C-alpha positions as CSV (number, residue, x, y, z in Angstrom):
1,M,130.1,111.5,92.5
2,T,130.0,111.2,88.7
3,L,127.1,113.5,88.2
4,I,129.0,116.8,87.7
5,T,127.1,119.5,89.5
6,A,123.5,118.4,89.3
7,A,121.1,120.2,91.6
8,L,120.1,117.3,93.8
9,V,119.0,119.6,96.6
10,F,117.7,122.5,94.5
11,L,114.2,121.6,93.3
12,A,112.7,123.9,90.6
13,V,108.9,124.1,90.9
14,V,107.2,125.4,87.8
15,R,104.5,127.9,88.4
16,S,101.6,128.2,86.1
17,N,99.5,131.3,86.5
18,A,99.8,132.6,83.0
19,F,96.8,130.6,81.6
20,E,93.5,132.4,81.7
21,F,91.0,130.3,83.6
22,W,87.9,129.2,81.9
23,D,85.5,126.4,82.8
24,P,84.4,124.6,79.6
25,A,81.2,123.6,81.5
26,E,80.0,127.2,81.0
27,E,79.5,126.4,77.4
28,Y,79.2,122.6,77.6
29,P,77.1,121.9,80.7
30,G,77.2,118.1,80.2
31,L,80.8,118.2,81.5
32,N,79.4,118.9,85.0
33,T,77.4,115.7,85.0
34,Y,78.3,112.1,85.7
35,F,78.4,111.4,82.0
36,D,78.6,107.9,80.6
37,N,81.1,106.3,78.3
38,D,79.0,107.1,75.2
39,F,79.2,110.8,76.1
40,I,83.0,110.6,76.1
41,G,83.0,109.1,72.6
42,S,80.5,111.6,71.1
43,S,82.2,114.5,72.8
44,F,85.6,113.5,71.4
45,S,84.0,113.0,67.9
46,D,82.6,116.6,68.1
47,L,85.9,118.0,69.1
48,Q,87.7,116.2,66.2
49,K,85.0,117.5,63.8
50,D,85.3,121.1,65.1
51,Y,89.1,121.2,65.4
52,P,90.5,118.8,62.9
53,N,94.0,120.4,62.9
54,L,94.2,120.0,66.7
55,V,92.3,116.8,67.6
56,K,92.7,113.2,66.6
57,I,90.6,110.5,68.4
58,S,91.1,106.7,68.6
59,S,89.8,103.7,70.5
60,L,92.1,101.4,72.4
61,G,89.6,98.7,71.9
62,K,86.4,97.3,73.4
63,T,86.2,96.1,77.0
64,P,84.5,92.8,78.0
65,G,81.5,95.0,78.8
66,E,81.4,96.3,75.2
67,N,82.6,99.8,76.2
68,E,85.1,101.6,73.9
69,M,88.2,102.9,75.6
70,H,88.3,106.3,74.1
71,E,91.5,108.3,73.6
72,I,92.1,111.8,72.3
73,T,95.3,113.3,71.1
74,I,95.6,117.1,71.1
75,T,98.4,119.2,69.6
76,S,99.0,121.6,66.7
77,D,99.2,120.0,63.3
78,V,97.9,116.8,64.9
79,S,98.0,114.7,61.7
80,S,101.8,114.6,62.0
81,W,102.2,114.2,65.8
82,Q,103.9,110.8,65.5
83,T,106.9,112.3,63.6
84,A,106.9,115.8,65.1
85,N,109.7,117.0,67.3
86,K,107.5,117.3,70.4
87,P,107.4,115.3,73.6
88,S,104.2,113.5,74.5
89,V,102.4,113.5,77.9
90,K,99.9,110.8,78.7
91,Y,97.1,111.4,81.3
92,V,94.7,108.6,82.2
93,A,91.9,108.4,84.8
94,N,89.3,106.2,86.4
95,M,91.5,103.1,86.6
96,H,89.4,102.3,89.6
97,G,85.9,102.7,88.2
98,N,84.5,104.2,91.5
99,E,87.1,107.0,91.6
100,I,85.6,109.6,89.3
101,R,87.1,113.0,89.5
102,G,89.8,112.4,86.9
103,R,87.1,111.7,84.3
104,G,85.7,115.2,84.6
105,L,89.2,116.8,84.9
106,L,90.5,115.2,81.6
107,M,87.3,115.9,79.7
108,K,87.5,119.6,80.7
109,L,91.2,119.6,79.8
110,A,90.4,118.2,76.4
111,Y,87.8,120.9,75.8
112,F,89.9,123.7,77.2
113,L,93.0,122.9,75.0
114,S,90.9,122.4,71.9
115,T,88.7,125.4,72.1
116,Q,91.2,128.0,73.5
117,Y,94.1,127.4,71.0
118,D,93.2,130.3,68.7
119,S,92.4,132.8,71.5
120,D,94.9,132.0,74.3
121,Q,98.6,132.5,73.4
122,D,99.6,130.2,76.3
123,V,97.5,127.4,75.1
124,M,98.9,127.9,71.6
125,D,102.5,127.8,73.0
126,I,101.9,124.6,74.9
127,L,100.2,122.8,72.0
128,D,102.9,123.9,69.6
129,A,105.5,122.3,71.9
130,T,103.7,119.3,73.4
131,V,101.4,116.4,72.4
132,F,98.6,115.6,74.9
133,H,97.2,112.1,75.1
134,L,94.1,111.9,77.3
135,I,92.1,108.8,78.3
136,P,89.3,109.8,80.8
137,T,88.5,106.3,81.7
138,I,90.6,103.1,81.4
139,N,88.0,101.1,83.4
140,P,84.6,102.0,81.8
141,D,83.0,98.7,82.9
142,G,83.9,99.5,86.5
143,F,82.4,102.9,86.2
144,D,79.2,101.4,84.9
145,E,78.9,99.4,88.1
146,A,79.9,102.1,90.5
147,Y,77.6,104.5,92.4
148,P,78.1,107.5,94.7
149,S,80.0,106.4,97.8
150,C,83.0,107.9,99.6
151,S,84.6,104.7,100.6
152,G,82.9,101.8,98.9
153,V,84.6,99.4,96.4
154,R,81.8,98.6,94.0
155,G,83.1,99.4,90.5
156,R,86.7,99.5,91.6
157,Y,87.6,96.4,89.7
158,T,87.3,95.5,86.0
159,S,84.4,93.3,85.0
160,D,86.6,90.2,85.6
161,G,87.4,91.3,89.1
162,T,90.9,92.7,88.5
163,D,92.4,95.6,90.3
164,M,94.3,97.2,87.4
165,N,96.8,98.9,89.7
166,R,98.0,95.5,90.8
167,D,98.0,94.1,87.3
168,F,101.1,95.4,85.5
169,P,104.5,93.6,85.1
170,S,107.0,94.3,87.9
171,H,110.7,94.4,87.3
172,W,111.2,93.2,90.8
173,F,109.3,89.9,90.0
174,S,110.0,89.5,86.3
175,G,109.7,85.7,86.5
176,I,106.2,85.8,88.0
177,R,103.3,85.8,85.5
178,V,100.8,88.4,86.3
179,K,97.1,88.0,85.5
180,T,96.3,90.6,82.8
181,A,92.9,92.0,82.4
182,E,91.9,93.0,78.9
183,E,91.9,96.7,79.9
184,T,95.4,96.3,81.3
185,Q,96.6,94.8,78.0
186,M,95.1,97.7,76.1
187,I,97.1,100.1,78.1
188,K,100.3,98.0,77.7
189,D,99.8,97.9,73.9
190,Y,99.0,101.6,73.8
191,A,102.2,102.5,75.7
192,K,104.3,100.8,73.0
193,K,102.6,103.1,70.4
194,V,102.8,106.3,72.4
195,P,106.3,106.9,73.8
196,A,105.2,109.4,76.4
197,V,107.9,111.3,78.3
198,M,105.7,112.1,81.3
199,G,102.4,110.8,82.6
200,I,99.7,111.0,85.3
201,S,97.2,108.5,86.6
202,F,94.3,110.2,88.4
203,H,92.7,108.5,91.4
204,D,90.5,109.4,94.4
205,G,90.5,108.5,98.1
206,A,93.2,111.0,99.2
207,L,94.6,114.4,98.2
208,V,98.2,113.9,97.3
209,T,100.8,113.5,94.5
210,N,102.5,110.1,94.8
211,Y,105.8,109.2,93.0
212,P,108.0,106.1,92.6
213,W,108.9,103.8,93.9
214,D,105.5,102.3,94.9
215,G,107.0,99.0,96.1
216,V,110.5,97.6,96.6
217,P,110.8,94.0,98.0
218,D,113.6,94.6,100.5
219,I,112.1,97.9,101.9
220,N,109.1,97.6,104.3
221,S,105.9,99.4,103.6
222,G,106.0,102.8,105.4
223,I,109.7,103.3,104.6
224,Y,111.0,105.6,101.9
225,A,112.0,103.9,98.6
226,A,113.9,106.3,96.4
227,S,114.0,105.7,92.6
228,P,117.1,106.7,90.6
229,D,115.4,110.0,89.8
230,D,114.1,110.7,93.3
231,S,115.0,114.4,93.3
232,L,113.4,114.9,89.9
233,F,110.2,113.1,91.0
234,I,110.1,115.3,94.1
235,S,110.3,118.4,92.0
236,M,107.6,117.1,89.6
237,A,105.3,116.2,92.5
238,K,105.8,119.6,94.1
239,T,105.1,121.3,90.7
240,Y,101.7,119.7,90.9
241,S,100.9,120.0,94.6
242,L,102.1,123.6,95.1
243,N,100.2,124.8,92.1
244,H,97.0,123.1,93.3
245,K,94.6,125.2,95.3
246,Q,94.3,122.8,98.2
247,M,96.7,119.8,98.0
248,Y,99.7,121.4,99.8
249,K,97.6,122.5,102.8
250,P,97.7,120.3,105.9
251,S,94.1,121.3,106.6
252,A,92.9,119.9,103.2
253,Q,94.2,116.4,103.8
254,C,92.0,113.4,104.5
255,G,91.6,111.8,107.9
256,H,95.0,111.0,109.5
257,D,97.0,111.7,106.3
258,D,100.1,113.7,106.9
259,F,101.7,114.6,103.5
260,K,104.3,117.4,103.7
261,D,103.7,119.8,100.8
262,G,101.0,117.4,99.5
263,I,103.4,114.8,98.1
264,T,104.5,111.3,99.1
265,N,106.8,108.6,98.1
266,G,104.7,105.5,97.2
267,N,106.4,102.9,99.3
268,K,106.5,105.4,102.2
269,W,102.7,105.8,102.1
270,Y,101.9,102.1,101.5
271,K,103.6,99.4,99.4
272,V,102.1,98.5,96.0
273,Y,103.5,95.9,93.6
274,N,102.6,95.6,90.0
275,G,101.3,99.2,89.8
276,M,101.1,101.2,86.6
277,Q,103.3,104.0,87.8
278,D,106.4,101.9,88.5
279,W,105.8,99.9,85.3
280,N,105.7,103.0,83.2
281,Y,108.9,104.4,84.7
282,F,110.9,101.3,84.5
283,Y,109.7,99.7,81.2
284,N,108.5,102.7,79.2
285,D,110.8,105.5,80.3
286,C,107.6,107.5,81.1
287,F,108.1,109.6,84.2
288,E,104.7,109.1,85.8
289,V,103.1,110.1,89.0
290,T,99.8,109.1,90.6
291,I,97.6,111.9,91.7
292,E,94.8,111.5,94.3
293,L,92.2,114.2,93.6
294,G,89.9,114.0,96.6
295,C,89.0,112.3,99.9
296,C,85.6,111.1,98.8
297,K,85.9,108.7,95.9
298,Y,82.5,109.2,94.3
299,P,80.6,112.2,95.7
300,T,76.9,112.6,95.3
301,D,76.9,116.1,93.6
302,A,78.4,115.9,90.2
303,A,78.2,119.7,89.4
304,S,80.1,120.9,92.4
305,T,82.6,118.0,92.2
306,Y,83.6,118.6,88.6
307,S,83.5,122.4,89.0
308,N,85.8,122.2,92.0
309,V,88.2,119.6,90.6
310,W,88.7,121.8,87.5
311,S,89.3,125.0,89.4
312,D,91.6,123.3,92.0
313,N,93.7,121.5,89.4
314,F,93.7,124.1,86.5
315,D,97.1,125.6,87.3
316,S,98.7,122.4,88.5
317,I,97.9,120.2,85.5
318,L,99.1,122.9,83.0
319,A,102.3,123.6,85.1
320,F,103.0,119.9,85.2
321,S,102.5,119.6,81.4
322,K,105.3,122.1,80.8
323,L,107.9,119.8,82.5
324,A,108.2,117.4,79.5
325,N,110.1,120.1,77.6
326,Y,112.6,120.7,80.4
327,G,116.0,118.9,80.7
328,I,117.8,117.6,77.7
329,K,116.4,116.8,74.3
330,G,118.0,115.9,71.0
331,R,118.0,113.6,68.0
332,V,120.1,110.5,67.3
333,T,121.1,109.7,63.7
334,D,123.7,107.6,61.9
335,F,126.5,109.2,59.8
336,K,124.1,109.4,56.8
337,G,121.6,111.4,58.8
338,S,119.1,108.6,59.1
339,P,117.2,108.6,62.4
340,M,118.0,105.8,64.9
341,T,115.8,104.2,67.5
342,G,116.7,101.7,70.3
343,V,119.6,103.9,71.3
344,T,120.3,104.0,75.1
345,I,120.7,107.5,76.6
346,T,122.7,107.5,79.8
347,V,123.1,110.3,82.3
348,S,126.3,110.0,84.4
349,G,125.5,109.3,88.0
350,V,121.9,108.2,87.4
351,S,121.3,104.5,87.0
352,K,118.1,104.9,85.1
353,T,118.7,105.0,81.3
354,I,116.1,105.7,78.6
355,K,115.7,104.4,75.1
356,V,115.1,106.4,72.0
357,R,111.6,105.3,71.0
358,H,110.6,108.1,68.6
359,P,110.5,107.0,65.0
360,E,112.5,110.1,63.9
361,G,115.2,109.5,66.5
362,Y,114.1,112.3,68.9
363,F,114.4,111.9,72.6
364,W,113.6,113.9,75.8
365,R,115.2,113.3,79.2
366,P,113.8,115.3,82.1
367,L,116.5,116.6,84.3
368,L,116.9,119.2,87.1
369,K,119.2,122.2,86.8
370,G,122.8,121.0,86.7
371,T,125.8,120.0,84.6
372,Y,125.9,116.4,83.3
373,N,127.7,114.0,81.1
374,I,125.4,112.4,78.6
375,S,126.1,109.4,76.4
376,A,124.4,107.5,73.6
377,S,125.0,103.9,72.8
378,K,123.7,101.0,70.7
379,P,125.1,97.6,69.9
380,G,127.0,97.7,66.7
381,Y,127.9,101.4,67.0
382,Y,130.6,103.3,68.7
383,P,129.2,105.0,71.9
384,L,129.4,108.8,72.0
385,S,129.6,111.0,75.1
386,R,128.9,114.7,75.6
387,R,130.6,116.2,78.6
388,N,129.7,119.1,80.8
389,I,126.2,119.6,79.4
390,E,124.6,122.4,81.3
391,V,120.9,122.3,82.0
392,M,119.2,125.5,83.1
393,E,116.2,125.8,85.3
394,N,112.9,125.3,83.4
395,E,114.7,125.1,80.0
396,S,115.8,122.5,77.6
397,T,119.3,121.9,76.3
398,V,119.7,120.3,72.9
399,V,122.1,117.4,72.8
400,P,122.4,115.8,69.3
401,F,124.2,112.5,68.6
402,I,125.6,111.0,65.5
403,L,126.6,107.4,65.9
404,I,129.1,105.6,63.7
405,A,128.7,101.9,62.9
406,K,131.6,99.6,63.9
407,N,131.1,97.6,60.8
408,P,129.1,99.6,58.3
409,S,128.6,96.9,55.7
410,Q,127.1,94.6,58.4
411,V,124.8,97.3,59.5
412,R,123.6,97.8,55.9
413,R,123.0,94.1,55.5
414,K,120.9,94.0,58.7
415,A,118.9,97.0,57.5
416,R,118.2,95.3,54.1
417,R,117.1,92.1,55.9
418,R,114.7,94.2,58.1
419,K,113.2,95.8,55.1
420,R,112.6,92.5,53.3
421,S,110.9,91.1,56.4
422,M,108.4,94.0,56.6
C-alpha cells in the first residue's frame, strides 16, 4: 500500500452549527415564491449593486428559449477572485426543469452570504477563504414548461428534448459522440473558466446525497462502483447528509428507498452514463456530488417548500462548503517564481490525479486525515516529490513546489512563441 497512513476507514464529518440561522425571505419575500428567470437576473443585479465588493454577476449565455443562464460569484474582494489564493465551489440546480427546490436554496444562499458578511463573523470567514459560484437554474427553458407535480416529467428536458444529466462526455465511452444541448455546452464552457474544487448539483425526487461513480460499464446497476476517492466522497456525502435536518433519517426517505445515513453510491442506486457528476470529477478535477432535496419534485406550495428546504439544508450546505479548504494546497512555480499551470499533482496510492488550473499556479487537493507522498510533474520539467506529508482532520497542509526545466533555453523559446501567438 503506497498511501502511507491515510485514514481510509476514519471519515471526518464536518459539523456546521456555528452559523447563525436567518431566512432571507423574511426581508425578501419574493424568495418564497416560484419566481421566474427574470427574477433571478434582477435579484442578482440588485445584490451586485448593493454589495459590489462581494458580488459579481455574469451570464453563461442565452438558451434556445431566450432565457439568460444567470450566475453569481460571491467572495470577499470579488474583483480579484480569479487570481486570489482561494478555492472555488460551484453549486448548480434545476438541471431538470421540473425539480425546483435547488432554485430556492441557491437564491437564499446568495442572499444570505451577501447580506450577512458584515454582521456574521462565520460568513466573513468563509467568504474570506472561499469563492462561491451559484447558478440557480441551468435549464430555465425546462422550468418555464414545468408545473407542480410530484412525479411528472414535463419540463424535465431542455427545449430540444435533451436530458442534461445524460448529455456530458463519458471517459468510459470517449469515442462515442454525445448529443450536446446548448445548455450543456454552456456548462462545459463555464467549467473551463471556473476551476472549481468541489461542486453540487441539486435535484429532486428523493432525499439523498449521491456520489461517484454514477455508471461503470463492467459493473451492473445496483452494484457498488467505487471511484479512486471513494472514502473521501463518503466523508463528503456524510458531511452533507448528517448536517441535514432530515436526510439521514430512515423515516424521511421516499417510498422504498433505503439509504444508510442518507447517502448512496450512484451506480449502487441506479446506473447513469454521461452524467455531469462523473464528468466533473474525471475531466475537471471537481469533486462533485448530486443532492436530491425532496421526494416530490415540484410541490404545490412554494412558501412552505422554500422555507423548509432552506431550514433543512442551512447547516449542511455551509458545512459542505468548508471542505474545499481541507486536505493539501499549494502553489507551483518555476525556478524564477513564475506560476505554472498544467502541472499534474499525484497522491501516492490514489490513481486520480489533478491538474493545476489556477492562473497563479495555486492548487487544492481534498484529502482525508493521513500521511501522504505528493508529487508534481509536467513534461519538460523534472518531477518533484514531497514525502510524508501529514494532513490533519479538517485542516489544510501547504505543499509548495518549484519545478526545474530539463532544458531551460527550450522552455524559454516555447514561452516566447506562446506570447507571440496570443
